C-alpha positions in Angstrom: 27.2 161.6 48.9 27.7 162.5 52.3 25.6 160.1 53.9 27.3 157.1 51.7 30.9 158.4 52.8 29.7 158.9 56.3 28.2 155.0 56.5 31.1 153.6 54.5 33.4 155.3 57.3 31.6 153.8 60.3 31.4 150.3 58.7 35.5 150.5 58.8 35.4 151.8 61.8 33.1 148.8 62.9 35.3 146.1 61.1 38.5 147.8 62.7 37.2 147.7 66.0 36.0 143.3 65.7 40.6 142.7 65.6 41.8 140.0 67.7 41.9 140.6 71.4 45.4 141.2 72.7 44.6 139.2 76.1 47.1 136.4 76.6 45.5 133.2 77.3 45.8 132.1 80.8 48.1 129.5 81.5 47.4 125.8 82.6 47.2 125.2 86.1 50.3 124.9 88.0 49.5 122.4 90.6 52.7 123.0 92.8 51.6 126.4 93.8 47.5 126.0 93.8 47.3 123.1 95.6 46.3 123.5 99.2 46.2 121.6 101.8 43.7 122.1 104.4 41.0 120.5 106.2 40.8 116.7 106.1 44.0 116.6 103.6 46.7 114.5 104.4 49.4 115.3 101.9 49.9 116.4 98.3 52.1 115.2 95.6 53.1 116.9 92.2 53.8 114.6 89.0 54.1 111.1 89.9 54.0 108.7 87.4 51.4 105.5 87.8 48.9 103.4 86.0 44.9 103.6 85.7 42.8 100.6 87.3 39.5 99.7 88.1 39.0 98.4 91.8 36.1 96.5 91.8 36.1 95.9 95.1 35.5 99.6 95.6 33.5 99.8 91.9 36.0 103.3 91.2 38.9 104.0 89.2 42.3 103.6 90.7 46.0 105.0 89.9 48.6 102.5 91.2 51.9 104.0 91.5 54.9 103.4 93.9 55.6 106.3 96.7 58.8 105.3 97.3 61.2 103.2 95.4 61.8 100.8 98.1 58.5 99.9 98.7 57.6 96.4 98.4 53.9 96.9 96.8 52.5 99.7 95.3 50.4 102.2 96.8 46.7 103.1 95.1 45.0 106.2 95.2 41.0 105.9 94.3 39.8 108.7 91.7 36.0 109.2 92.3 35.9 111.6 89.2 38.2 110.1 86.8 37.9 111.5 83.4 36.4 109.5 80.5 39.5 109.6 78.5 41.4 108.2 81.4 39.6 105.1 82.2 41.2 102.5 80.2 43.5 99.8 82.7 47.3 99.9 82.3 47.2 103.6 80.7 50.4 105.1 81.8 49.7 108.5 83.8 51.4 111.5 85.6 49.5 113.1 88.2 49.4 115.6 90.6 46.6 115.3 93.3 45.5 116.2 97.2 45.2 112.9 99.5 42.7 112.1 101.6 41.7 109.2 104.1 39.6 106.4 102.0 36.0 106.6 102.8 35.0 104.9 99.7 33.0 101.3 101.5 34.4 98.1 100.6 31.7 96.8 97.8 33.3 93.4 98.7 36.9 92.0 100.3 39.6 91.6 97.9 42.7 90.2 98.3 45.4 93.0 96.4 48.3 93.6 98.7 49.0 97.4 98.6 51.2 99.6 100.7 49.0 102.5 100.9 45.5 103.4 100.0 44.0 107.3 99.6 41.4 109.0 98.2 42.6 111.6 95.6 41.0 115.1 94.2 43.1 115.4 91.0 44.8 118.8 90.6 46.1 117.6 86.9 46.1 114.3 85.1 48.0 113.5 81.5 49.4 110.6 79.5 52.5 109.9 80.2 55.3 109.7 77.2 
C-alpha cells in the first residue's frame, strides 16, 4: 500500500512540474535599435512604404518607393532574398532595410527611369494596411 501511495505521489509531482513555462516569448526584432550600418553599408531606412515588383532586367524582386515626397521618379531597392509570400507584383509593403551599392549585374538594358537604385538586406517586411 505504501508503494502505491509513493508511486501516485511521484506521478503527481511529475505532472505538476510539466506546467507552462513562465518565460515570456521574445519580442519581434526592433529594426531601429538592431540594424547597424557597417562595412559597405550606405545607410538604413525604417518603415518605408513601397510596392513589390519583379525587375526582369536584374532577374530579381524589388520594391519601388519614394525616398522623398518631392522626387519625380521612384527609387528602387533590389531584394535578393525576397520572402516567397511577398513575391507578387504590386503588393503594398512596409519595409526596414540596410542599403548597399547595387552589385547585381544587369541582364539586359531596361529603359525604366528611377531616382535611385540600391541592393538591400531586409530587417523587416510586412504587408501594408
